[in-house]
MARFI-171276 format. One line per field, with one value per residue: residue number from 1; residue in three letters; x, y, z of N, C-alpha, C, O, CB in turn. Coordinates in Angstrom, 2 decimals. Glycine has a CB too. Example, Ala and Ser with C-alpha at 12.3 -4.5 7.8 and 13.67 -1.06 7.14 Angstrom:
BEGIN
n <- [1/2];
res <- [ALA/SER];
nc1 <- [13.19/12.85];
nc2 <- [-5.69/-2.25];
nc3 <- [7.80/7.08];
cac1 <- [12.30/13.67];
cac2 <- [-4.50/-1.06];
cac3 <- [7.80/7.14];
cc1 <- [13.20/12.90];
cc2 <- [-3.30/0.03];
cc3 <- [7.80/7.87];
oc1 <- [14.24/13.41];
oc2 <- [-3.32/1.14];
oc3 <- [8.46/8.04];
cbc1 <- [11.31/14.08];
cbc2 <- [-4.47/-0.60];
cbc3 <- [9.05/5.72];
END
This chain:
BEGIN
n <- [1/2/3/4/5/6/7/8/9/10/11/12/13/14/15/16/17/18/19/20/21/22/23/24/25/26/27/28/29/30/31/32/33/34/35/36/37/38/39/40/41/42/43/44/45/46/47/48/49/50/51/52/53/54/55/56/57/58/59/60/61/62/63/64/65/66/67/68/69/70/71/72/73/74/75/76/77/78/79/80/81/82/83/84/85/86/87/88/89/90/91/92/93/94/95/96/97/98/99/100/101/102/103/104/105/106/107/108/109/110/111/112/113/114/115/116/117/118/119/120/121/122/123/124/125/126/127/128/129/130/131/132/133/134/135/136/137/138/139/140/141/142/143/144/145];
res <- [MET/VAL/GLY/GLY/LEU/ALA/ALA/ILE/ALA/VAL/ILE/VAL/THR/GLY/VAL/VAL/GLY/VAL/LEU/SER/PRO/ALA/ALA/LEU/CYS/ALA/GLY/VAL/GLY/ASP/SER/GLU/ALA/VAL/THR/SER/CYS/ARG/VAL/SER/TRP/VAL/VAL/ALA/VAL/VAL/LEU/ALA/ALA/ILE/ALA/LEU/VAL/VAL/PHE/LEU/GLY/ILE/ALA/LEU/ALA/ALA/GLY/LEU/ARG/SER/GLY/GLY/TRP/MET/VAL/ARG/LEU/PRO/LEU/LEU/ALA/TRP/PRO/GLY/LEU/PHE/LEU/ALA/VAL/GLY/VAL/VAL/MET/LEU/LEU/TRP/GLY/ILE/ASP/PRO/PRO/ARG/VAL/GLY/GLY/SER/ALA/ALA/GLY/SER/ALA/GLY/GLY/GLY/PRO/SER/ILE/GLY/MET/LEU/ILE/GLY/GLY/LEU/ALA/ILE/ILE/VAL/LEU/GLY/LEU/ALA/PRO/LEU/PRO/PHE/ALA/ARG/ARG/ILE/THR/ARG/LEU/LEU/ASP/GLY/ASP/GLY/ARG];
nc1 <- [10.45/9.34/11.51/13.19/11.21/11.23/13.91/14.02/12.30/13.89/16.11/14.88/14.00/16.35/17.68/16.22/17.16/19.84/19.82/18.37/19.16/17.64/15.02/14.87/16.53/15.77/15.80/18.09/19.93/23.18/25.33/27.16/25.86/23.94/25.31/26.51/23.92/23.54/25.45/24.92/22.55/23.62/25.15/23.06/21.65/23.50/23.77/21.16/21.14/22.87/21.28/19.26/20.07/20.86/18.39/16.93/18.20/17.58/14.79/14.78/16.05/14.28/12.01/12.94/13.12/10.39/8.83/6.81/4.99/6.63/9.37/9.24/8.60/10.81/12.11/11.01/12.05/14.22/13.05/11.29/12.74/14.32/12.40/10.92/13.10/13.42/11.16/10.89/13.07/12.19/10.01/11.10/12.63/10.72/9.56/11.63/12.91/12.63/15.16/16.29/14.48/14.69/14.58/16.29/19.14/18.37/18.96/17.22/15.09/13.17/12.20/14.50/16.89/18.74/17.89/15.63/16.73/18.32/16.42/14.85/16.60/17.10/14.49/14.55/16.57/15.18/12.89/14.22/14.94/12.43/11.37/12.73/11.96/10.10/11.68/13.73/12.16/11.39/14.00/14.68/12.64/13.38/13.05/14.49/13.90];
nc2 <- [-9.98/-12.26/-13.45/-14.34/-16.29/-18.14/-18.84/-20.31/-22.30/-23.80/-24.49/-26.15/-28.34/-28.82/-30.03/-32.53/-33.42/-34.02/-35.44/-37.93/-38.92/-40.67/-39.85/-37.37/-37.73/-39.78/-41.97/-41.15/-42.84/-44.31/-44.86/-42.74/-40.83/-40.27/-39.31/-36.97/-35.73/-35.34/-33.63/-31.29/-30.55/-29.82/-27.53/-25.90/-25.56/-24.18/-21.79/-20.88/-20.32/-18.15/-16.33/-16.08/-14.79/-12.27/-11.42/-11.12/-9.24/-7.08/-6.88/-6.43/-3.73/-2.38/-2.55/-1.39/1.09/1.92/0.84/-0.47/-3.59/-4.53/-4.48/-6.73/-8.95/-10.08/-11.43/-13.78/-15.49/-17.31/-19.02/-20.10/-21.38/-23.32/-24.78/-26.03/-27.62/-29.20/-30.50/-31.93/-33.66/-35.09/-36.42/-38.13/-39.46/-40.80/-42.54/-43.50/-42.88/-45.25/-47.09/-49.36/-51.32/-51.45/-49.26/-46.23/-45.45/-46.61/-49.62/-51.95/-51.23/-49.72/-46.97/-44.09/-43.24/-41.60/-39.43/-38.67/-37.55/-35.35/-34.01/-33.16/-31.49/-29.41/-28.47/-27.30/-25.27/-23.59/-22.87/-21.33/-18.42/-17.37/-16.50/-14.21/-12.46/-10.36/-8.36/-8.06/-6.93/-4.58/-3.32/-2.90/-1.24/1.15/1.64/1.05/-0.34];
nc3 <- [-44.07/-45.07/-46.48/-44.17/-43.28/-45.26/-45.39/-42.86/-43.38/-45.34/-43.78/-41.99/-43.81/-44.83/-42.67/-42.53/-44.99/-44.38/-42.17/-42.90/-45.81/-47.52/-47.38/-48.78/-50.92/-52.48/-54.98/-56.39/-57.07/-56.89/-53.90/-53.91/-55.41/-53.47/-51.35/-52.54/-52.82/-50.27/-49.36/-50.90/-49.54/-47.12/-47.94/-48.86/-46.31/-44.87/-46.57/-46.33/-43.59/-43.28/-44.99/-43.42/-41.22/-42.56/-43.47/-40.90/-39.87/-41.55/-41.24/-38.32/-38.32/-39.94/-38.09/-35.74/-36.85/-37.45/-35.07/-32.57/-32.88/-35.11/-34.18/-32.47/-33.88/-35.60/-33.54/-32.98/-34.60/-33.80/-31.68/-33.44/-35.41/-34.01/-32.57/-34.57/-35.80/-33.56/-33.28/-35.46/-34.98/-32.67/-33.57/-35.47/-33.72/-32.17/-34.06/-36.32/-39.55/-42.18/-43.59/-45.72/-44.91/-42.06/-39.20/-39.30/-37.19/-34.83/-32.90/-32.88/-34.28/-33.19/-31.35/-31.41/-29.21/-29.21/-31.12/-29.89/-27.42/-28.60/-29.95/-27.74/-26.40/-28.32/-28.50/-25.95/-26.22/-28.16/-26.41/-24.51/-25.07/-24.52/-21.98/-21.42/-23.41/-22.94/-21.71/-23.54/-25.64/-24.41/-24.01/-26.66/-27.52/-26.24/-23.53/-20.93/-18.54];
cac1 <- [10.21/9.24/12.78/13.49/10.47/11.67/15.21/13.73/11.84/15.01/16.91/14.21/13.92/17.73/17.92/15.59/17.76/21.09/19.92/17.98/19.19/16.66/13.80/15.10/17.42/15.33/15.87/19.16/20.87/24.06/25.53/27.95/25.04/23.17/26.35/26.45/22.86/23.57/26.38/24.04/21.60/24.43/25.41/21.76/21.39/24.63/23.32/19.83/21.45/23.34/20.30/18.33/20.70/20.64/16.85/16.57/18.92/16.84/13.65/15.07/16.24/12.92/11.21/13.49/12.75/8.95/8.54/5.67/5.09/7.71/10.36/9.05/8.45/12.15/12.50/10.37/12.81/14.98/12.15/10.46/13.58/14.89/11.19/10.67/13.77/13.49/9.79/11.32/13.78/11.35/9.14/12.06/13.19/9.66/9.28/12.72/12.60/12.98/16.21/16.53/13.55/14.86/14.51/17.59/19.54/18.02/19.56/16.23/13.98/12.09/12.49/15.92/16.88/19.73/17.14/14.70/17.46/18.75/15.13/14.44/17.78/16.78/13.34/14.83/17.20/14.02/12.23/15.11/14.87/10.90/11.15/13.30/11.22/9.56/12.70/14.47/11.45/11.62/15.16/14.69/11.87/14.02/12.53/15.63/13.53];
cac2 <- [-11.14/-13.59/-14.18/-15.21/-17.60/-19.10/-19.39/-21.25/-23.47/-24.22/-24.94/-27.45/-29.18/-29.38/-31.03/-33.66/-34.10/-34.44/-36.53/-38.87/-38.79/-41.49/-39.03/-36.16/-38.18/-41.13/-42.12/-40.47/-43.94/-45.17/-44.26/-41.68/-39.74/-39.92/-38.36/-35.74/-34.99/-35.02/-32.47/-30.30/-30.03/-29.20/-26.31/-25.23/-25.16/-22.94/-20.43/-20.34/-19.65/-16.72/-15.40/-15.80/-13.77/-10.96/-10.97/-10.82/-7.81/-5.99/-6.81/-5.67/-2.29/-1.76/-2.53/-0.38/2.42/1.91/0.76/-1.20/-4.87/-4.97/-4.83/-7.98/-10.14/-10.82/-12.06/-15.06/-16.50/-18.15/-20.03/-20.90/-22.46/-24.32/-25.67/-26.84/-28.56/-30.14/-31.28/-32.97/-34.80/-35.79/-37.23/-39.03/-40.30/-41.76/-43.17/-43.17/-43.15/-46.59/-47.21/-50.61/-52.18/-51.19/-47.90/-45.63/-44.86/-47.54/-51.08/-52.85/-50.98/-49.01/-45.54/-43.63/-42.49/-40.29/-38.57/-38.18/-36.59/-34.24/-33.22/-32.25/-30.42/-28.39/-27.85/-26.48/-24.24/-22.83/-22.08/-20.65/-17.09/-16.80/-16.05/-12.89/-11.77/-8.99/-7.58/-7.79/-6.07/-3.30/-2.64/-2.56/-0.04/2.20/1.84/0.21/-1.06];
cac3 <- [-43.14/-45.94/-46.76/-43.09/-43.02/-46.49/-44.86/-41.85/-44.13/-46.14/-43.04/-41.51/-44.85/-44.98/-41.53/-42.99/-45.98/-43.87/-41.21/-43.65/-47.24/-48.16/-47.43/-49.69/-52.00/-53.10/-56.50/-57.10/-57.86/-56.06/-52.65/-54.14/-55.62/-52.27/-50.58/-53.28/-52.46/-48.73/-49.29/-51.45/-48.59/-46.08/-48.30/-48.73/-44.83/-44.55/-47.32/-45.67/-42.28/-43.71/-45.41/-42.35/-40.33/-43.33/-43.56/-39.65/-39.56/-42.20/-40.40/-37.18/-38.66/-40.12/-36.86/-34.98/-37.36/-37.59/-33.71/-32.19/-33.03/-36.02/-33.49/-31.86/-34.96/-35.77/-32.34/-32.87/-35.51/-33.06/-31.22/-34.45/-36.10/-32.99/-32.19/-35.79/-35.93/-32.31/-33.55/-36.44/-34.33/-31.82/-34.33/-35.89/-32.58/-31.88/-35.40/-37.17/-40.98/-42.61/-44.59/-46.05/-44.18/-40.68/-38.68/-39.30/-35.93/-33.75/-33.12/-32.78/-35.12/-32.35/-31.23/-31.47/-28.08/-29.51/-31.65/-28.71/-26.63/-29.41/-30.11/-26.45/-26.03/-29.27/-28.12/-24.66/-26.79/-28.63/-25.47/-23.65/-25.01/-24.40/-20.81/-21.59/-24.42/-22.51/-21.32/-24.66/-26.28/-23.64/-24.31/-28.03/-27.47/-25.60/-22.28/-20.33/-17.31];
cc1 <- [9.95/10.47/13.29/12.69/11.05/12.88/15.05/13.22/12.94/15.93/16.11/14.20/15.28/18.16/17.21/16.68/19.39/20.96/19.18/17.88/18.18/15.37/13.78/15.82/17.13/15.39/16.97/20.16/21.86/24.33/26.36/27.02/24.11/24.15/26.33/25.26/22.75/24.55/25.54/23.24/22.45/24.79/24.24/21.47/22.33/24.17/22.10/20.28/21.93/22.34/19.31/18.88/20.56/19.25/16.36/17.07/18.24/15.47/13.82/15.35/15.14/12.08/11.74/13.09/11.16/8.40/7.26/6.05/6.35/8.98/10.45/9.17/9.74/12.54/12.12/11.16/13.67/14.15/11.64/11.49/14.13/13.62/10.88/11.59/13.81/12.12/10.20/12.24/13.16/10.39/10.04/12.52/12.01/9.51/10.40/12.26/13.22/14.03/16.32/15.66/13.58/14.73/16.04/17.76/19.00/18.27/18.15/14.91/12.97/12.65/14.04/16.04/17.78/18.94/16.28/15.53/17.93/17.50/14.72/15.39/17.46/15.66/13.65/15.49/16.12/13.20/12.99/14.88/13.45/10.75/11.79/12.87/10.92/10.60/13.53/13.64/11.46/12.92/15.31/13.78/12.28/13.78/13.38/15.22/13.43];
cc2 <- [-12.48/-14.31/-14.85/-16.43/-18.67/-19.76/-20.47/-22.60/-24.34/-25.24/-26.19/-28.59/-29.82/-30.33/-32.54/-34.37/-34.55/-35.59/-38.02/-38.71/-39.44/-40.77/-38.04/-36.63/-39.39/-41.00/-41.67/-41.50/-44.31/-44.40/-43.02/-40.43/-39.26/-39.04/-37.16/-34.99/-34.65/-33.75/-31.24/-29.74/-29.41/-27.60/-25.36/-24.78/-24.15/-21.67/-20.15/-19.95/-18.30/-15.78/-15.17/-14.60/-12.10/-10.41/-10.47/-9.43/-6.80/-5.91/-6.03/-4.16/-1.75/-1.64/-1.49/1.07/2.95/1.65/-0.31/-2.91/-5.34/-5.12/-6.29/-9.05/-10.81/-11.65/-13.42/-15.96/-17.59/-19.38/-20.97/-21.76/-23.46/-25.20/-26.38/-27.92/-29.68/-30.99/-32.35/-34.07/-35.78/-36.78/-38.51/-40.02/-41.38/-42.78/-42.96/-43.59/-44.50/-46.37/-48.75/-51.70/-51.95/-49.73/-47.50/-45.17/-45.52/-48.91/-52.05/-52.40/-50.09/-47.55/-45.43/-42.74/-41.20/-39.11/-37.87/-37.18/-35.32/-33.51/-32.36/-31.34/-29.21/-27.48/-26.76/-25.16/-23.12/-22.09/-21.25/-19.21/-16.55/-16.06/-14.53/-11.96/-10.49/-8.02/-7.14/-6.63/-4.68/-2.60/-2.15/-1.31/1.23/2.50/0.65/-0.50/-2.42];
cc3 <- [-43.88/-46.12/-45.48/-42.94/-44.04/-45.89/-43.79/-42.62/-44.72/-44.97/-42.34/-42.55/-44.98/-43.85/-42.08/-44.09/-45.47/-42.90/-41.97/-45.02/-47.93/-48.37/-48.44/-50.94/-52.58/-54.66/-57.27/-57.61/-56.63/-54.87/-53.00/-54.64/-54.40/-51.25/-51.18/-52.95/-51.09/-48.63/-49.87/-50.27/-47.38/-46.55/-48.32/-47.37/-44.57/-45.03/-46.63/-44.27/-42.46/-44.16/-44.41/-41.43/-41.16/-43.14/-42.03/-39.33/-40.32/-41.52/-39.14/-37.29/-38.99/-39.04/-36.00/-35.49/-37.26/-35.92/-33.81/-32.58/-34.24/-35.38/-33.08/-32.86/-35.45/-34.72/-32.21/-33.87/-34.80/-32.37/-32.35/-35.23/-35.16/-32.63/-33.48/-35.98/-34.89/-32.49/-34.31/-35.80/-33.35/-32.59/-34.88/-34.64/-32.13/-32.96/-36.46/-38.63/-41.26/-43.70/-44.71/-45.20/-42.79/-40.38/-38.58/-37.77/-34.78/-33.90/-33.38/-33.58/-34.52/-32.29/-30.94/-30.31/-28.24/-30.23/-30.63/-27.80/-27.32/-29.50/-29.03/-26.18/-27.05/-28.97/-26.82/-25.31/-27.44/-27.78/-24.80/-23.78/-24.51/-23.07/-20.56/-22.64/-24.13/-22.28/-22.50/-25.44/-25.65/-24.03/-25.87/-28.32/-26.98/-24.20/-21.48/-19.03/-17.31];
oc1 <- [10.26/10.57/13.83/13.21/11.28/12.97/15.81/13.69/12.88/16.33/16.75/14.40/15.45/18.90/17.84/16.99/20.05/21.77/19.51/16.80/17.74/14.67/12.71/15.72/18.00/15.05/16.99/21.06/21.40/23.70/26.17/27.29/23.62/23.70/26.15/25.34/21.98/24.32/25.54/23.27/21.93/24.73/24.34/21.04/21.90/24.11/22.00/19.57/21.43/22.41/18.57/18.20/20.25/18.96/15.53/16.46/18.23/15.04/13.10/14.93/14.83/11.37/10.94/12.80/10.81/7.47/6.83/7.19/6.89/9.78/11.45/9.86/9.73/13.29/12.74/10.88/13.76/14.53/11.56/11.10/14.40/13.85/10.53/11.17/14.14/11.99/9.99/12.12/13.48/10.10/9.69/12.71/12.25/9.32/10.13/11.41/14.23/13.83/16.44/16.13/12.55/14.77/16.88/16.83/19.17/17.88/18.26/13.87/12.00/13.43/14.73/15.46/17.65/19.26/16.22/15.04/17.94/17.51/14.35/15.00/17.55/15.65/13.11/15.03/16.26/12.78/12.39/14.61/13.34/10.05/11.40/13.34/11.31/10.42/14.01/14.19/11.53/12.91/15.98/14.07/11.68/14.26/12.98/16.04/13.12];
oc2 <- [-13.59/-15.53/-15.94/-17.48/-19.83/-20.99/-21.44/-23.72/-25.56/-26.38/-27.23/-29.74/-31.02/-31.29/-33.58/-35.57/-35.35/-36.51/-39.12/-38.41/-38.89/-40.99/-37.81/-35.95/-40.06/-40.03/-41.71/-41.21/-44.58/-43.36/-42.12/-39.27/-38.13/-38.19/-36.18/-33.78/-33.77/-32.90/-30.21/-28.53/-28.51/-26.64/-24.21/-23.63/-23.15/-20.65/-18.96/-19.06/-17.37/-14.59/-14.19/-13.66/-11.05/-9.27/-9.57/-8.61/-5.66/-4.78/-5.06/-3.40/-0.67/-0.64/-0.68/2.01/4.11/2.37/-0.83/-3.37/-6.44/-5.87/-6.98/-10.03/-12.02/-12.59/-14.20/-17.16/-18.72/-20.55/-22.20/-22.83/-24.55/-26.39/-27.54/-29.04/-30.83/-32.06/-33.52/-35.26/-36.96/-37.87/-39.68/-41.23/-42.54/-43.95/-42.28/-44.45/-44.86/-45.57/-49.36/-52.79/-52.22/-48.96/-48.17/-44.65/-44.96/-49.46/-52.93/-53.05/-49.72/-47.09/-46.30/-41.65/-40.12/-37.95/-36.64/-36.10/-34.27/-32.35/-31.19/-30.29/-28.06/-26.25/-25.66/-24.06/-21.92/-20.97/-20.25/-18.62/-15.39/-15.05/-13.79/-10.83/-9.55/-6.86/-6.01/-5.60/-3.68/-1.41/-1.17/-0.48/2.27/3.51/-0.51/-1.20/-3.02];
oc3 <- [-43.43/-45.97/-45.65/-42.58/-43.73/-45.82/-43.78/-42.44/-44.57/-45.20/-42.14/-42.15/-45.18/-44.06/-41.94/-44.07/-46.14/-42.80/-41.54/-45.55/-48.94/-49.36/-49.00/-51.96/-53.14/-55.35/-58.50/-58.40/-55.52/-54.69/-52.18/-54.37/-54.33/-50.48/-50.45/-52.76/-50.71/-47.77/-49.21/-50.04/-46.70/-45.78/-47.90/-47.23/-43.98/-44.34/-46.30/-43.79/-41.82/-43.85/-44.47/-41.02/-40.60/-42.76/-41.91/-38.64/-39.87/-41.25/-38.90/-36.43/-38.47/-38.98/-35.53/-34.76/-37.04/-35.58/-34.84/-32.56/-34.16/-35.93/-33.26/-32.61/-35.69/-34.96/-31.49/-33.92/-35.29/-32.49/-32.29/-35.69/-35.66/-32.38/-33.30/-36.28/-35.15/-31.90/-33.99/-36.11/-33.20/-32.12/-34.71/-34.76/-31.81/-32.61/-37.45/-38.86/-40.65/-44.62/-43.65/-44.87/-42.18/-41.34/-37.98/-37.14/-33.69/-34.93/-34.24/-33.56/-35.17/-33.12/-30.42/-30.27/-27.67/-30.00/-30.54/-27.47/-26.67/-29.10/-29.15/-25.67/-26.61/-29.07/-26.72/-25.00/-27.22/-28.07/-24.40/-22.74/-24.13/-23.04/-19.65/-22.75/-24.82/-22.65/-22.53/-25.83/-26.37/-24.34/-26.20/-29.19/-27.23/-23.69/-21.42/-18.44/-16.28];
cbc1 <- [9.00/8.75/13.87/13.39/8.81/12.08/16.04/12.63/10.95/15.90/17.45/12.72/13.46/18.74/17.13/14.09/17.68/21.75/19.07/17.00/20.34/16.44/13.57/15.96/18.69/13.77/14.84/19.85/21.83/25.39/26.21/29.05/24.25/22.61/27.81/26.49/21.79/24.18/27.81/23.11/20.57/25.84/26.01/20.67/21.55/26.10/23.06/18.53/22.45/24.28/19.69/18.11/22.51/20.87/15.81/17.05/20.50/16.69/13.25/16.12/17.11/12.20/11.20/14.96/13.17/8.48/8.21/4.28/3.62/7.89/10.36/7.78/7.75/13.24/12.02/8.78/13.78/15.67/11.00/9.57/14.75/15.59/9.85/10.71/14.79/13.56/8.61/12.08/14.81/10.58/8.47/13.25/13.65/8.35/7.96/14.06/13.15/11.70/17.63/17.97/13.81/16.16/13.68/17.69/19.18/16.75/20.57/15.98/13.38/11.86/11.57/16.31/17.33/21.07/16.44/14.15/18.58/19.39/14.03/14.25/19.53/16.52/12.31/15.94/18.16/13.23/11.60/16.52/15.24/9.73/11.65/14.56/10.09/8.75/13.48/14.70/10.20/11.66/16.28/14.25/10.91/13.75/10.80/16.90/12.41];
cbc2 <- [-10.84/-13.32/-13.20/-14.52/-17.40/-18.27/-18.25/-20.64/-23.04/-22.71/-23.85/-27.16/-28.48/-28.24/-30.39/-33.22/-33.13/-33.31/-35.98/-39.22/-39.23/-42.71/-38.38/-35.01/-38.25/-41.56/-41.50/-39.43/-43.25/-45.59/-45.23/-42.11/-40.08/-41.34/-38.83/-35.98/-35.57/-36.41/-32.76/-30.91/-31.20/-30.15/-26.38/-26.11/-26.33/-23.16/-20.54/-21.50/-20.39/-16.79/-15.81/-17.13/-14.32/-11.16/-12.39/-11.85/-7.75/-6.22/-8.12/-6.26/-2.02/-2.43/-3.87/-0.57/2.39/0.60/2.32/-0.52/-5.30/-4.07/-4.03/-8.05/-9.60/-9.94/-11.39/-14.97/-15.73/-17.30/-19.36/-19.90/-21.84/-23.53/-24.83/-26.03/-28.08/-29.23/-30.48/-32.28/-34.27/-34.79/-36.34/-38.20/-39.26/-41.06/-42.61/-43.91/-42.01/-47.43/-46.46/-50.78/-53.57/-51.70/-47.82/-44.36/-43.52/-47.46/-51.65/-53.07/-52.21/-49.72/-44.85/-42.88/-43.35/-40.74/-39.18/-39.51/-37.24/-34.61/-34.09/-33.01/-31.11/-28.98/-29.02/-27.33/-24.86/-23.59/-22.76/-20.99/-16.59/-18.05/-17.08/-13.03/-12.38/-9.07/-8.26/-9.14/-6.59/-3.59/-3.54/-3.76/-0.27/3.25/1.74/1.13/-0.66];
cbc3 <- [-42.22/-47.34/-47.32/-41.94/-43.23/-48.02/-44.27/-40.82/-45.22/-46.79/-42.20/-41.12/-46.08/-45.05/-39.96/-43.63/-47.31/-43.23/-39.69/-43.25/-47.74/-47.38/-46.21/-48.96/-51.59/-52.61/-57.06/-56.19/-59.40/-56.75/-51.61/-55.15/-56.75/-51.56/-50.55/-54.72/-52.83/-47.75/-50.18/-52.59/-48.10/-45.86/-49.46/-49.16/-43.75/-45.26/-49.01/-45.60/-41.50/-44.79/-46.59/-41.50/-40.06/-44.85/-44.11/-38.72/-39.96/-43.78/-40.08/-36.60/-39.66/-41.02/-36.12/-34.98/-38.83/-38.77/-33.00/-33.06/-33.36/-37.12/-32.49/-31.18/-36.26/-35.96/-31.27/-33.18/-36.43/-32.06/-30.55/-35.50/-36.85/-31.57/-31.61/-36.97/-36.15/-30.72/-34.32/-37.62/-33.68/-31.01/-35.54/-36.50/-31.24/-31.68/-35.96/-36.69/-41.98/-43.13/-44.16/-45.90/-44.41/-40.22/-37.21/-40.41/-35.87/-33.48/-31.56/-31.35/-35.49/-30.75/-30.05/-32.83/-26.94/-30.58/-32.64/-27.74/-26.08/-30.83/-30.33/-25.15/-26.29/-30.45/-27.76/-23.49/-27.81/-29.22/-24.63/-23.92/-26.33/-24.44/-19.90/-21.76/-24.72/-21.25/-20.34/-25.50/-26.42/-22.12/-23.90/-28.85/-26.86/-26.26/-22.27/-20.01/-16.87];
END
């Protein structure tokens, strides 16, 4: 499960690196180096997503074997990932990172409507499976009701 949490942390940090290279790629030099830094974060996010699927599969298999709360724990990965990314985007929508003295992603230097809408949409995706969590855990426990 620690591997899954580490993968989520890399994905959330990677979102920061991709959306605002100035936040994680500061001091790398010219724009070509910043682009290279941004591409490396995209690769890190893809690899972390693959690792997350693998670690969750291992945790789910172990949980099905042992039963109890271990079955339910991997199911929190989806809401955890999407809620974390959604909150980052909401915070950046309210107060976008500064690039060259002005707020990135907003014309007047104020809130970024695109980030606010995107953040809300991702939070909805994170909350979507929660109403079905009880049914899913019953199915995993073998009680099909």
